[in-house]
C-alpha positions in Angstrom: 22.1 -42.1 4.1 19.5 -40.1 2.8 17.5 -42.8 1.0 18.0 -44.9 4.3 16.4 -42.4 6.3 13.6 -42.1 3.6 12.7 -45.9 4.1 12.9 -45.6 8.1 10.5 -42.9 7.9 8.0 -44.5 5.6 8.4 -47.9 7.4 7.7 -46.5 10.8 5.3 -43.7 10.0 7.5 -41.0 11.2 8.8 -37.4 10.0 11.8 -37.5 7.8 13.6 -34.8 10.1 12.6 -37.2 13.1 14.7 -40.2 11.7 17.3 -38.2 10.3 18.0 -36.3 13.8 17.8 -39.7 15.7 20.3 -41.2 13.1 22.6 -38.2 13.5 22.5 -38.7 17.2 23.0 -42.7 17.3 26.1 -41.9 15.0 27.4 -39.6 17.3 27.5 -42.4 20.1 24.2 -41.4 22.1 22.1 -44.0 23.5 18.8 -44.9 23.3 17.9 -43.8 26.7 19.6 -40.5 26.5 18.2 -39.6 23.1 14.4 -40.0 24.2 14.6 -38.3 27.4 17.2 -35.3 26.6 16.8 -34.4 23.2 12.8 -34.5 22.5 13.4 -31.3 20.8 15.7 -32.9 17.9 13.3 -36.1 17.6 10.0 -34.5 17.7 9.5 -36.0 21.2 10.0 -39.7 20.2 9.7 -42.3 23.0 12.4 -44.8 23.9 10.0 -47.4 21.9 10.1 -45.5 18.5 13.7 -44.4 19.0 14.9 -48.0 19.5 12.8 -49.1 16.4 14.6 -46.4 14.5 17.8 -47.8 15.8 17.0 -51.4 14.8 16.0 -50.5 11.5 19.2 -48.8 10.8 21.3 -51.5 11.7 19.6 -53.7 9.4 19.8 -51.3 6.6 23.4 -51.0 7.5 23.8 -54.9 7.2 22.2 -55.0 4.0 24.3 -51.8 2.3 27.4 -54.2 3.5 25.6 -57.0 1.8 25.1 -55.0 -1.4 28.9 -54.1 -1.5 29.9 -57.7 -1.1 27.7 -58.8 -4.0 28.4 -55.8 -6.2 32.2 -56.5 -5.9 31.6 -60.2 -6.6 29.8 -59.5 -9.8 32.3 -56.9 -10.7 35.1 -59.8 -10.3 33.2 -61.6 -12.8 33.1 -58.9 -15.4 29.3 -59.2 -15.7 28.1 -56.1 -13.9 26.4 -53.8 -16.2 25.3 -50.3 -15.4 22.0 -51.2 -15.6 22.5 -54.4 -13.0 24.7 -52.2 -10.9 21.9 -49.5 -10.8 18.8 -52.3 -9.7 21.4 -53.3 -6.9 21.8 -49.8 -5.9 18.4 -49.0 -5.6 17.2 -52.6 -3.7 16.4 -52.4 0.0 14.9 -55.7 0.2 17.2 -58.6 1.3 14.9 -61.1 0.0 14.8 -59.4 -3.5 18.6 -58.8 -3.1 19.6 -62.4 -3.2 17.2 -63.2 -6.1 19.0 -60.4 -8.3 22.2 -62.0 -7.0 21.2 -65.8 -7.5 22.4 -66.3 -11.1 26.2 -64.9 -10.1 26.4 -66.9 -6.9 29.5 -68.7 -6.7 28.1 -72.5 -6.1 29.0 -76.2 -6.6 28.5 -77.7 -10.0 25.0 -78.7 -10.8 23.7 -80.5 -13.0 23.0 -77.3 -15.3 26.4 -76.4 -15.1 27.8 -80.1 -16.5 25.2 -79.8 -19.4 26.6 -76.4 -20.1 30.2 -77.9 -20.5 29.0 -80.8 -22.5 27.9 -77.6 -24.9 23.9 -78.3 -24.5 23.2 -74.5 -23.9 22.5 -73.8 -27.3 20.0 -76.7 -27.3 18.4 -75.3 -24.1 17.6 -71.8 -25.8 15.9 -73.8 -28.9 13.8 -75.7 -26.7 13.1 -72.6 -24.2 12.0 -70.7 -27.4 8.7 -73.5 -28.0 9.0 -73.0 -31.5 10.6 -76.3 -32.7 7.9 -79.1 -33.0 10.7 -81.8 -33.1 13.2 -81.0 -30.6 14.9 -84.4 -31.5 15.9 -83.3 -34.6 17.3 -80.1 -33.0 19.2 -82.5 -30.2 21.0 -84.1 -33.4 23.4 -81.2 -33.8 24.6 -81.2 -30.1 25.8 -84.9 -30.3 29.3 -85.4 -29.3 32.1 -87.9 -27.6 30.1 -87.0 -23.9 26.7 -86.6 -25.4 25.7 -90.0 -26.9 22.0 -89.5 -27.6 19.4 -87.2 -28.4 17.7 -88.2 -25.0 20.5 -87.3 -23.0 21.1 -83.9 -25.0 17.4 -83.0 -24.3 17.8 -84.4 -20.6 20.7 -82.0 -20.1 19.2 -79.0 -21.8 16.0 -79.4 -19.7 18.5 -78.8 -16.6 19.9 -76.0 -17.8 16.1 -74.7 -18.7 15.2 -75.8 -14.9 17.9 -73.8 -13.6 17.1 -70.5 -15.6 13.6 -71.0 -14.1 14.7 -71.5 -10.7 17.0 -68.3 -10.8 14.1 -66.3 -12.6 13.1 -63.6 -10.2 9.4 -63.7 -11.4 9.3 -67.6 -10.8 10.9 -67.1 -7.4 8.0 -64.4 -6.4 5.1 -66.7 -8.1 6.3 -69.4 -5.5 6.7 -67.1 -2.9 3.3 -66.0 -3.3 1.9 -69.0 -3.1 3.7 -69.8 0.2 2.5 -66.3 1.5 -1.1 -67.3 1.0 -1.5 -70.8 1.6 1.6 -72.3 3.0 1.0 -75.2 5.9 3.3 -76.4 8.0 3.1 -80.1 8.8 4.8 -82.2 11.4 4.7 -85.6 12.1 6.5 -88.0 14.7 9.6 -90.1 13.4 9.1 -93.7 13.8 10.2 -95.2 17.0 10.6 -91.8 18.5 7.0 -91.7 20.3 7.9 -92.7 23.3 11.2 -90.4 23.7 9.0 -87.5 22.4 6.0 -87.8 24.5 6.4 -84.1 25.6 5.5 -83.5 22.1 2.7 -86.0 21.4 0.3 -83.0 20.4 2.4 -82.6 17.4 2.9 -86.3 16.1 0.5 -85.5 13.5 0.1 -82.1 13.1 -0.8 -79.5 10.4 -1.9 -75.8 10.3 -1.8 -72.8 8.5 2.0 -71.0 8.6 0.0 -67.5 8.7 -1.8 -68.5 11.7 0.5 -70.8 13.6 1.1 -69.3 17.2 4.9 -68.6 18.2 5.2 -70.8 21.0 3.6 -74.0 19.0 5.9 -73.0 16.1 8.8 -72.9 18.5 7.9 -76.5 20.3 7.8 -77.8 16.8 11.5 -76.6 15.8 12.6 -77.7 19.1 11.2 -81.3 18.7 12.6 -81.3 14.9 16.1 -80.3 16.5 15.7 -83.3 19.2 15.3 -85.4 16.2 11.6 -86.2 17.4 9.5 -84.7 14.5 10.1 -84.4 10.8 8.4 -80.9 9.7 8.0 -79.6 6.1 6.2 -76.3 4.9 4.6 -76.5 1.8 1.1 -74.8 -0.3 -0.9 -77.3 -2.3 1.2 -78.1 -5.2 -1.0 -77.3 -7.9 -1.4 -73.6 -7.3 2.2 -72.5 -8.1 2.6 -75.0 -10.7 -0.2 -73.7 -12.7 0.7 -70.1 -12.0 4.1 -71.1 -13.3 3.0 -72.7 -16.5 1.3 -69.7 -17.5 4.3 -67.6 -17.1 6.7 -69.9 -18.7 4.9 -72.4 -21.2 4.0 -70.7 -24.4 1.8 -72.8 -27.3 1.6 -76.5 -27.6 4.6 -78.0 -29.2 6.8 -80.7 -28.5 9.2 -78.0 -27.1 6.5 -76.4 -24.8 5.9 -80.0 -23.1 9.7 -80.2 -22.6 9.6 -76.6 -20.9 6.6 -77.7 -18.6 8.7 -81.0 -17.3 12.0 -78.6 -16.6 9.5 -75.9 -15.1 8.0 -78.9 -13.1 11.7 -80.2 -12.2 12.4 -76.7 -11.5 10.0 -76.1 -9.0 10.1 -79.6 -7.0 14.2 -79.7 -7.1 15.4 -76.3 -7.0 12.4 -73.3 -5.9 10.6 -75.2 -3.7 13.1 -76.3 -1.3 14.7 -72.8 -1.5 11.5 -70.8 -0.8 10.6 -73.4 2.3 14.1 -72.6 3.6 13.4 -69.1 3.2 9.7 -69.6 5.0 10.9 -71.8 7.8 13.5 -68.9 8.3 10.9 -66.0 8.4 8.7 -68.0 10.1 11.1 -69.2 12.8 12.3 -65.3 13.1 8.8 -63.8 13.7 8.4 -66.5 16.3 11.5 -65.4 18.1 10.7 -62.0 18.3 7.3 -62.6 19.4 9.0 -64.9 22.2 11.8 -62.4 22.8 9.0 -59.3 23.1 7.2 -61.4 25.9 10.7 -62.2 27.5 11.6 -58.7 27.3 8.2 -57.6 28.7 8.2 -60.1 31.8 11.8 -58.9 32.5 11.3 -55.1 32.3 8.1 -55.9 34.8 10.4 -58.1 37.3 13.6 -55.5 37.1 10.7 -52.7 37.7 9.4 -54.5 40.7 8.5 -52.3 43.9 11.4 -52.0 46.2 11.3 -51.6 49.9 14.4 -49.4 50.2 17.2 -49.0 52.5 16.0 -50.9 55.6 18.1 -53.6 57.6 16.7 -57.2 56.3 17.0 -60.5 57.6 17.0 -62.8 54.6 16.1 -66.8 54.6 16.9 -69.0 52.0 15.0 -71.5 53.0 15.6 -75.9 53.2 14.3 -79.0 54.9 17.6 -81.3 55.4 20.2 -78.8 54.9 18.4 -76.2 57.0 17.5 -72.6 56.5 20.6 -70.2 55.8 20.0 -67.0 57.2 21.8 -63.7 57.0 21.1 -60.1 58.1 22.3 -57.3 55.8 22.5 -53.6 57.1 20.5 -50.7 55.1 23.7 -50.6 52.2 23.1 -54.6 51.7 26.3 -55.4 53.5 26.6 -58.7 55.2 26.5 -58.4 58.8 25.9 -62.1 60.3 25.2 -65.6 59.1 24.1 -68.7 60.3 21.8 -71.8 59.8 18.7 -72.7 61.5 17.0 -76.0 61.6 13.1 -75.3 62.1 12.0 -78.1 60.0 12.0 -82.0 59.7 14.2 -84.1 60.0 16.0 -82.1 62.8 12.8 -80.1 63.7 14.6 -77.6 65.9 11.8 -75.2 65.7 12.2 -73.7 69.6 16.0 -73.0 69.0 15.3 -71.9 65.7 13.1 -69.3 67.0 15.3 -68.1 69.9 18.0 -67.5 67.3 16.0 -65.2 64.9 14.4 -63.4 67.8 17.7 -62.7 69.2 19.0 -61.6 65.6 16.1 -59.4 64.7 17.1 -57.6 68.3 20.7 -57.6 68.1 20.7 -56.0 64.2 17.8 -54.1 64.5 16.1 -55.5 61.5 13.3 -54.1 59.8 11.8 -56.7 57.7 12.4 -60.1 56.8 13.0 -61.8 53.1 12.3 -65.4 52.5 13.1 -67.2 49.0 10.1 -68.8 47.3 12.0 -72.2 46.6 11.6 -75.2 48.6 10.3 -74.9 52.3 8.9 -71.7 51.5 5.7 -72.1 53.0 6.6 -73.9 55.9 9.2 -71.1 56.5 7.0 -68.2 56.2 4.4 -70.2 58.5 7.1 -70.5 61.1 8.0 -67.2 60.9 4.7 -65.9 61.5 4.5 -68.0 64.9 7.5 -66.1 66.6 6.7 -63.0 68.6 9.1 -60.4 67.9 10.0 -57.3 70.2 8.6 -55.3 66.9 6.4 -55.2 64.1 7.8 -57.0 61.1 6.7 -57.3 57.7 7.5 -60.4 55.9 8.0 -60.8 52.1 8.4 -63.8 49.8 10.9 -63.0 47.1 11.6 -64.8 43.9 14.4 -66.9 43.7 14.9 -66.9 40.0 18.6 -66.5 38.9 19.6 -66.6 42.3 21.4 -69.9 42.2 23.3 -68.4 38.7 24.5 -65.5 40.9 25.4 -67.3 44.0 28.1 -69.5 41.8 29.1 -66.6 39.8 32.5 -65.2 39.6 30.9 -61.8 40.5 29.4 -63.6 43.6 32.8 -65.2 44.4 34.7 -61.7 44.0 32.0 -60.2 46.3 32.2 -62.8 49.0 35.1 -64.9 48.8 35.0 -66.4 52.3 31.3 -67.4 51.8 29.8 -70.7 50.3 27.1 -70.3 47.5 24.2 -70.5 50.3 25.5 -67.6 52.1 25.6 -65.8 48.9 22.3 -66.9 47.7 20.6 -65.4 50.8 22.3 -62.4 50.5 20.9 -62.1 46.7 17.4 -62.8 48.4 17.6 -60.1 50.9 19.0 -57.5 48.4 16.3 -58.4 45.9 13.7 -57.0 48.5 15.6 -53.8 49.0 16.0 -53.0 45.4 15.2 -55.9 42.9 16.9 -53.7 40.0 20.3 -53.2 41.6 20.2 -57.1 42.3 19.0 -58.5 39.0 21.4 -56.6 37.1 24.2 -58.9 38.3 22.6 -61.9 36.6 22.8 -62.6 33.0 19.0 -61.4 31.9 18.2 -64.9 30.4 19.1 -66.7 33.5 16.3 -65.1 35.3 13.9 -67.7 33.7 10.7 -65.3 32.9 10.0 -66.4 29.2 9.7 -69.4 27.2 12.1 -71.0 24.7 14.6 -68.8 25.5 17.2 -71.5 24.1 15.2 -71.9 21.2 15.4 -68.2 19.8 18.0 -66.5 18.3 20.5 -65.9 21.2 22.1 -62.9 19.8 18.8 -60.9 19.2 17.5 -62.1 23.0 20.7 -60.9 24.6 20.4 -57.7 22.4 16.8 -57.2 23.6 17.1 -57.9 27.0 20.4 -56.1 27.5 18.4 -53.1 26.2 15.7 -53.8 28.5 18.2 -53.9 31.9 19.6 -50.5 30.0 16.1 -48.7 29.7 15.0 -50.2 33.4 18.1 -48.7 35.0 18.1 -45.4 33.3 14.3 -44.9 34.0 14.9 -45.3 37.6 18.1 -43.7 37.8 21.1 -44.9 40.2 22.8 -43.3 43.3 26.2 -42.6 42.4 27.5 -42.9 45.8 26.3 -46.9 46.4 25.6 -48.5 43.1 27.7 -51.0 42.3 29.8 -51.3 39.2 27.3 -53.9 37.6 24.6 -51.0 38.1 26.6 -48.3 36.6 27.6 -50.1 33.7 24.0 -50.1 32.5 24.0 -46.3 32.7 23.8 -44.5 29.7 27.1 -43.6 28.4 29.3 -45.6 30.8 29.8 -49.5 30.0 31.5 -52.1 32.3 35.3 -50.2 32.0 33.9 -46.8 33.0 31.7 -48.0 35.6 34.7 -50.0 37.4 36.5 -47.0 37.1 33.8 -45.0 38.9 33.9 -47.4 41.7 37.5 -47.4 42.0 37.6 -43.9 42.3 34.8 -43.5 44.9 36.5 -46.1 46.8 40.0 -43.9 46.6 38.7 -40.4 47.1 35.3 -41.0 49.2 31.7 -40.1 48.1 31.0 -38.0 45.3 29.5 -34.4 46.3 28.5 -33.2 43.0 27.7 -34.5 39.5 31.1 -32.6 38.6 32.9 -34.4 40.4 32.6 -37.5 38.2 34.7 -35.6 35.9 37.7 -36.2 37.7 37.2 -40.5 36.9 39.9 -41.3 34.7 38.7 -41.8 31.2 35.4 -40.3 31.8 35.4 -37.4 29.4 33.0 -34.6 28.4 30.8 -36.9 25.8 30.5 -39.4 28.7 29.4 -37.0 31.0 26.7 -35.7 28.8 25.1 -39.1 28.4 25.2 -40.2 32.1 24.8 -37.4 34.3 21.3 -37.0 33.9 20.8 -40.4 35.2 23.0 -40.3 38.0 21.5 -39.1 41.7 23.6 -37.6 44.6 21.1 -37.4 47.5 22.9 -35.0 49.8 24.4 -32.9 47.3 24.8 -29.0 47.8 22.9 -28.3 44.5 19.5 -30.2 44.9 19.5 -30.5 40.9 22.0 -33.0 41.5 19.5 -35.5 42.9 17.2 -34.9 40.1 16.7 -36.1 36.6 17.2 -32.2 35.4 20.6 -32.9 33.3 23.3 -30.4 34.1 23.0 -28.7 30.6 19.9 -27.5 31.8 20.4 -26.3 35.2 20.3 -22.5 34.0 16.8 -22.9 33.2 16.1 -24.0 36.5 18.1 -21.2 37.8 16.1 -19.1 35.3 13.0 -20.2 36.9 13.7 -19.7 40.4 14.9 -15.9 39.4 11.4 -15.1 37.7 10.0 -16.2 40.9 12.7 -14.3 43.1 13.6 -17.4 44.6 16.3 -19.8 45.0 16.3 -23.4 42.9 16.0 -25.1 46.3 13.0 -23.2 47.0 11.1 -24.4 44.2 11.7 -28.2 45.2 8.4 -29.7 45.5 6.4 -26.6 46.3 3.8 -27.3 43.4 2.2 -24.0 44.0 5.3 -22.0 43.2 6.1 -24.0 40.1 2.2 -23.9 39.1 2.9 -20.0 38.4 5.6 -20.5 35.8 4.8 -19.8 32.2 7.1 -22.4 30.2 6.7 -20.3 27.0 9.3 -17.8 28.6 11.8 -20.0 29.1 12.3 -21.8 25.2 15.3 -21.0 23.8 16.8 -21.6 20.0 17.8 -25.4 21.1 15.2 -26.1 24.6 11.6 -26.2 23.6 8.3 -26.9 25.8 8.8 -30.8 26.4 12.1 -30.2 28.0 11.1 -27.2 30.0 7.8 -29.5 31.3 10.1 -32.3 32.2 12.1 -29.9 34.3 9.2 -28.6 35.8 7.6 -32.1 36.5 11.2 -33.2 38.0 11.4 -29.9 40.5 7.6 -31.1 41.7 9.2 -34.5 42.8 12.9 -34.3 42.5 14.5 -38.0 42.7 11.3 -39.7 42.9 11.3 -43.4 41.9 9.3 -44.2 39.3 8.6 -47.9 40.8 5.2 -48.6 43.0 4.9 -49.5 46.2 5.6 -52.8 47.9 3.2 -54.8 49.1 2.9 -57.7 51.8 1.3 -60.8 50.1 0.2 -63.6 51.5 -1.1 -67.6 50.3 -4.0 -69.2 51.2 -2.7 -71.0 54.5 -5.1 -74.5 54.0 -3.1 -75.1 50.7 0.2 -76.3 50.9 0.3 -79.2 47.8 -1.6 -80.1 44.8 -3.8 -82.7 46.7 -5.2 -79.8 48.5 -7.0 -78.2 45.9 -10.5 -78.4 44.5 -12.4 -77.3 41.8 -14.0 -73.9 42.3 -11.7 -72.7 45.0 -11.0 -69.0 44.6 -7.0 -68.4 45.9 -4.7 -65.7 46.0 -1.6 -65.8 43.6 0.9 -64.1 42.1 1.7 -64.1 38.7 5.4 -65.3 37.9 5.7 -65.8 34.1 3.4 -64.6 31.2 3.2 -66.2 27.6 1.6 -65.8 24.5 -1.2 -68.2 25.7 -2.0 -67.1 29.0 -0.3 -66.7 32.4 1.2 -69.0 34.9 0.5 -68.3 38.9 2.2 -69.4 41.8 -0.6 -70.2 44.3 1.7 -71.0 47.1 2.7 -75.0 46.1 5.1 -76.5 44.2 3.2 -76.7 40.9 2.3 -73.1 39.2 -1.4 -73.0 37.7 -2.0 -71.8 34.2 -4.7 -69.2 33.3 -5.2 -69.9 29.5 -5.5 -66.8 27.7 -9.3 -67.5 27.1 -9.6 -67.3 31.2 -7.9 -64.3 31.7 -11.2 -61.8 31.3 -14.5 -61.8 30.9 -13.7 -60.4 27.3 -11.8 -61.4 24.3 -8.1 -61.2 24.9 -5.4 -61.3 22.0 -2.3 -60.5 24.0 -2.3 -61.6 27.7 -0.1 -58.7 28.2 -2.5 -56.2 28.1 -4.6 -58.2 31.1 -1.8 -59.2 33.4 1.9 -58.5 34.4 4.4 -60.2 36.2 4.7 -59.9 39.8 0.8 -59.0 39.9 -1.1 -60.1 42.5 -4.6 -61.7 41.6 -7.3 -63.9 42.7 -7.7 -67.2 40.7 -10.4 -69.8 40.5 -9.4 -73.7 40.3 -11.1 -75.1 37.1 -9.2 -78.3 37.1 -6.4 -80.5 38.4 -4.5 -83.1 36.1 -2.5 -84.9 39.2 -0.9 -87.5 37.0 0.3 -84.6 34.9 1.0 -82.2 37.7 -1.4 -79.5 36.0 -3.7 -76.9 37.1 -6.0 -75.0 35.1 -7.1 -71.7 36.6 -9.6 -68.9 35.4 -9.8 -65.0 36.3 -13.2 -64.8 34.7 -15.7 -63.9 37.0 -13.2 -63.5 40.0 -13.5 -60.3 41.7 -9.5 -58.5 41.7 
């Protein structure tokens, strides 16, 4: 374990003690949010990103350890494991290097070299490999037999053996690997007859680019086209370079044997090494592209989950539509359904007057405080229709992203929640609840179904799920959860709980009423002390007797808050939100053997603003009322928009029409931008200038350069 910790510390440029303590906590079942929030003294104040990086490296090295044991056992069974080889394998911490060491011992199908060995030609191969014989044909005569009739056959078989030796030689593989690292080019060419079918990929029909420089979205597009049978793809450096370096290493002198070794070496490169290294680099480049795409997806998801909530208000939500009408639902402050019906304000029915009367009546009857409209078909028309109604009160109107709403409304979860209603009602409920609390509603949808990334179907699905689940867990614990109102799906992401315990919590709440304190949760079957320690700090009870139960102060630190109050001759409740009192505290006087300045500082900050929602305040947004369709656009127009997707090459902006516009990375700012996420974020409200409109391809080019935000 010490070796693993050393490697992680060196890789991540961290202190060994930070890594050792983090690994200890991870092995003890602690979650990343818990470690980063409540174990700062042990980790040296590592944030969530660094703790996650340690966890990722630790998992990889544990997998490598399993692979190492498999390799050792396999070689041991072959009775070829020498002490030197065992030591070499045990001290190898590179998966590529480990596989190179294992290659000569790897069980395989019968190769040309194996067949040649069975014919008794290994001795001849050794003679030729020494490159001291100037008449290899003479040497070959000694190896003729019933299976080897001629010297040419003998020499050819010996060359196959030499080619395999070279292909399995670590130095040979590293020579070729270095050539690929320095100069590999990825090339793509359309497969004849696939031009029309692959029209979307025409930019890659005759394509080549340095593998080191190709962007992740280009590589993923090429690989998708290859998978669909549109493109033929290869990765290769200039052939002369690796052959030259291999020759210098393997070919000695200028005998006839040397010529045969050169031929075998050339065969080893083209037939054995190059295809193997090409596969390796294809996998490595795909892995890197996957990581880039997943990171962008994860960043976008985080921004969407942490979108500003309106809070517990009475909502009228509308899932807009033309022919099928607009589904309307009324929700109470907890998101419970009070009423639903359908109105038809748009063509072909155009029952505008009746629809206005119905909505006015519903707003009055259910004391509606805000209106939420889905951003799908007929969204702009519905928003304009709502603006024309004179309600009996002032109402803010919000247009809400429907991303993933259809997935939720058709899910088992939605059917269980609303078994008597169809998908349209469920979808409208989701649109309303998203306005109240985007995080609480979006956790019910599989993260990748929310659709805030690119190529989510092309990247490694296990890595994608792992990354996105981690983002959801991080966001839920960052915000905190109301223990008495949270759904089991939201609770399942709380540190230490999981789906099974979360369900037990909601079942207990249903049978016994609300929790009056954090301690009460210990009564839930299956929730022990260890789970309580992990989850307690992230749970909130707004009306608890102890005000700390509605804060991020962990129960294990309540005594510190009590000591602070005692020092000031006050009760804990007197300290809450009183910056003057709290400012008089000296953090150093509360330091103990296990609790240091980081935790004490966190406690004071939390007492200043207990239970504060870290998300921003929600703002009403309006599109340009004169823009309804792509034909309304003209170059030079400056329009308001909302960023609804961020990619490696720029940001897509909703400007209130069916088609999204693209702000290319080069048009994001009045300076060079290498990463779009440094300039823009999901759901950000921006102003953009129209650069050009391609009506045939339905593409809109936008710019944020020299546009006042």
